[in-house]
C-alpha positions in Angstrom: -152.2 124.2 101.4 -155.0 123.2 98.8 -157.5 120.2 99.9 -157.1 117.5 97.5 -160.9 117.8 97.0 -160.1 120.9 95.4 -160.8 120.9 91.5 -160.0 124.6 91.0 -158.3 127.5 92.8 -159.7 131.1 92.1 -157.1 133.8 92.9 -159.1 137.2 93.8 -157.5 140.4 93.0 -158.3 141.4 96.4 -155.9 141.6 99.2 -157.0 140.4 102.8 -157.9 143.6 104.1 -160.3 144.1 100.7 -158.2 146.6 99.0 -157.9 145.9 94.9 -155.0 144.5 93.9 -152.6 146.9 91.4 -151.5 146.7 88.6 -154.7 146.4 87.5 -153.6 143.9 84.3 -152.2 141.5 87.0 -154.9 138.7 85.6 -153.9 139.3 82.4 -150.4 139.3 82.9 -150.0 136.3 85.3 -152.3 134.0 82.9 -149.6 134.9 80.4 -146.7 133.8 81.7 -148.3 130.5 82.2 -149.7 130.6 78.5 -147.4 127.8 77.7 -148.4 125.5 80.4 -151.3 123.8 78.4 -152.2 120.2 77.8 -149.7 118.8 74.9 -146.8 121.3 75.9 -146.5 124.9 74.0 -146.9 124.5 70.4 -145.9 127.5 67.9 -148.2 130.7 68.3 -149.4 128.9 71.6 -147.9 132.4 73.8 -151.3 133.9 71.7 -153.8 132.4 73.9 -153.9 131.7 77.6 -153.8 128.4 79.0 -156.9 126.5 79.7 -155.9 125.5 82.8 -154.8 129.0 84.4 -157.4 131.8 82.9 -158.0 135.0 83.7 -161.8 135.8 84.9 -164.3 138.2 86.9 -165.3 137.0 90.6 -167.7 139.1 92.5 -166.7 142.3 90.5 -162.7 141.7 91.5 -160.2 140.5 88.9 -159.1 137.2 89.2 -157.2 134.1 87.8 -158.7 130.2 87.8 -156.3 127.8 88.3 -157.3 124.0 87.2 -156.1 121.4 89.4 -154.5 119.6 86.6 -151.8 121.8 86.0 -150.8 120.6 89.7 -151.0 117.2 88.4 -148.9 118.1 85.6 -146.7 121.1 86.0 -146.5 120.9 89.8 -143.3 123.7 89.7 -145.9 126.1 88.0 -149.0 125.2 90.1 -146.7 126.1 93.3 -145.6 129.2 91.2 -149.2 130.6 90.7 -150.1 130.0 94.4 -146.9 131.3 95.8 -147.7 134.4 94.1 -151.2 134.8 95.6 -149.6 134.3 99.0 -146.7 136.7 98.1 -149.1 139.0 97.6 -151.6 138.4 100.0 -154.6 137.6 97.5 -157.6 135.7 98.6 -157.5 132.3 97.1 -161.1 130.2 96.9 -160.7 126.5 96.5 -164.0 125.3 94.4 -164.9 121.7 93.3 -166.8 121.1 90.1 -170.1 119.6 90.3 -170.0 115.9 89.0 -172.3 114.2 86.6 -175.3 112.3 88.2 -174.8 108.5 88.3 -177.1 106.9 85.6 
């Protein structure tokens, strides 16, 4: 279960015992599957870019996918899919909160 304060989850391509997850392009594949989940829904040609809610990246030298909490609020089944992918494959999950702007 992800904390209510979490704004994004980083799925790191490292297993609990520290091994790199394979295949090496897993992050791009997962983000590609999620490309149709985006603000305003899928549009013609949207399969050619990643969703802003699910983006491949790197974390401490390992491939990762950064998943925004907005995905959970708008597409709960897609959110469950990516978290279950991580859990089923024993990948590390890091919960992060985005810093808030200082009060004026």
